N, C-alpha and C positions, 0 to 999 in steps of 0.2 A: 504494500500500500504506500502511496506517495504522500509526503508531507509538504505542506505549503511553506515556502521560505520567504518569498517576497510579499510586500504589502501593496505594491502598486499594480493596478490592472492594466494590461496592454490590449488596446483595440487593434485587431488584425485587419489588414487589407488583402484582397485577393491578389495573387501574383507575386507574393513575397515569402521568403523563408525566414523565420524568426529563430534566433539562437542566443545563448548566453556567451558573451565574448570573454576573452582572457582578462579584461579589466573588471569584470563582474557586472557589466551593464548589458541590457538586452539590445541586440542589433537586428536590423532587417537587411536582407539581400534580395535583389530581384531574381526570379526564376527565369528560365529560358523563354517561357511564354510571355514574359514581360520585358521586352528588349529596351524600353525607354526608362525603366525604373532606375533609381540610384540607391546605393548602399547608405545606411545612416543609423545613428543611435536613436533608440525609441524611448528608453527609460532614463530617468535621472537617478534611480536607486542603484546602489552597488551591492552585490551579493558576495559574501565571502565563501569561497569553495572549500570543501573538506575532501580529503582523499578517500576513495572508496565509494563515492556517490555519483550518480548520473543526474545532471541538472537539465530541466526541460521546461517549456511553457505548457501548462495544462490546458484543458479544453475551456476553462473559464477565463483564461488569459493571465494567470498568475505564475510566477516562477515557482517550480516545485522540484523536489529531489526524491530519489529512491535509491536504495542500497544496490550496488552493482552485484550481479550474480557471476562470480568468478569460477564456480564449479571446481574448486580445488587446484586451479592452475598455479597459484602463487606459491604453494608449498612444495611442488615438485621441482627437483633440480633439473637443469637442462642436460640433455644427453650430449655426450662428447662425440665429435665427428671423428671418423676413422682417418688416420694419416694417409698420405698419398701412396706409400708403399703397401698399405693394407688393402687399398681399393682394387677391384678387378679392372684390368686393362682391356680396352676394346681390341678385338682381333682385326688385323689388317686384311683387306680384300685383295685377292690376286687378280691380275688382269689376264685375260685369255687371248 
């Protein structure tokens, strides 16, 4: 379940993609169907991000967050790559 983080409501226009920028403000960017649109900042409120959460604009127009589902990927160590000498070499083709 998502929890509301922002207090400011964002009114959306058709033809724009809305997202939370690195600075913590809500931005809008034109989609391909809107070639004349311009990118711009929509909100004046800044949201502090926390690690492990996904931030989005909910259907009511508020900034919300939900816990990211990692499915245990963080705890597993990465597998080591085999060295060049251990890899199988491709066979050369003979010309006839």
